[in-house]
N, C-alpha and C positions, 0 to 999 in steps of 0.2 A: 351824252349817255346820262342814265338816271342817277342823281345824287340826292341823299337824304342827310341832313347834317342835324344831329341831336345838341341841344344846349339847355342849360338850366338846372342841371343837377348839382348836387353838393350835400354837405353836411348839415343835418337839422334835427332839432330836439323833437322826442315824442310829442304829438299835439301840433307840431308846427306845419307850415305850408310851404310848398314848391310850385313853381310854373315851368314844366318842360315846353321846349319848342322843337319843332322840327321843321327845317326849311328844305323844300324841295325845288329840284330843278331836273331839266332834261325830259319832261314829259308834260302831257296837259293835265295839270294839277287838278282842275276842277271837274275833270271826268271820272275820277276813281276814288273809292273807297279808301280810307286810310286807317291804319291800326297803331295801336301802341301794344308791344309786348315787353315783359321784363324777364330777367334770368338771373339766378343766383348759382354759384359754383356747384357742380355736381347734379343739378336738377335741368329739366326741360324748360324751354322757353314758355311762359304762360300769356296768353291773350289777356291782356287788360282791358282794352276799349276799342270799339270800332265806330268810325263815323262815316256816314254815306257821302256820296261825292257833293251833294248840295249842302251837307251839313244839317239836314232836317231830322236824321234818324240817328242815334247814339245807342250802343248797347254797351253793357258793362260786366265783367267779372263779378260773381257775388262777392267776392273778398274787399272789393273797391266801391261796390255800389253805395251811392250816397256820400261818398267822400271825395270822390275823384270826378271831373268833369272833361271831357273831351269836346274840343272845338277846333273849327278851321277858319281861316281867312283866304278865300281863294283869290282874292285881289293881290294878296302878298305871298300866296304860293307857301302858305305856312300852316301847320297843326299844331295844337297845343294840349296840354294835359297839365290842368289845374288840380293840384293834390293837396287836400285839407287834411286836417287830423290824422296826420302821419302816425304810423306804427313802426316798431322796430322790423316786424314782418314785411314792411314795405321795402326794406333795404334791397337794393337788386340794381343791376345795370338795365336801363330801359332803352327800348329801341323803338324806332319807327319802322313802318314797312308797308310797301305798297304792292298789290297784285300777288301776294304771297311769295314774292321772288327777291324783291330789292329791299335791302337793309341799310340803315345808318351804322355808324361805328359805334352808337351807344353813349349814352350819359349815365354817369354814377350816381345813385340816390343813396345816401346813407342816413338812416335814422336811429341816433344814439344820443344818450344823455352824458 
């Protein structure tokens, strides 16, 4: 069965950095685009970034463009989100997603001084 396991979240000060990971199993990872979403209580999930199956194409929400970088290692079945220059507005639960159907359990990112 498909499994997505996020890790790497935590508490960071404004301006700091974090690197999230999403370990995937149960499907042919290298065949599918992958996505990072985030959600805060009371709000809909927001698409943060998408990466193509090969890793050659990445797109970002305007709110994170220039600060976040999505990447993947198909040999390790793992996707990453490098988050720099973090802001309090980036505080959210971050989820990885495949096929617009499968979700991980999420990893909490809190940006606060």
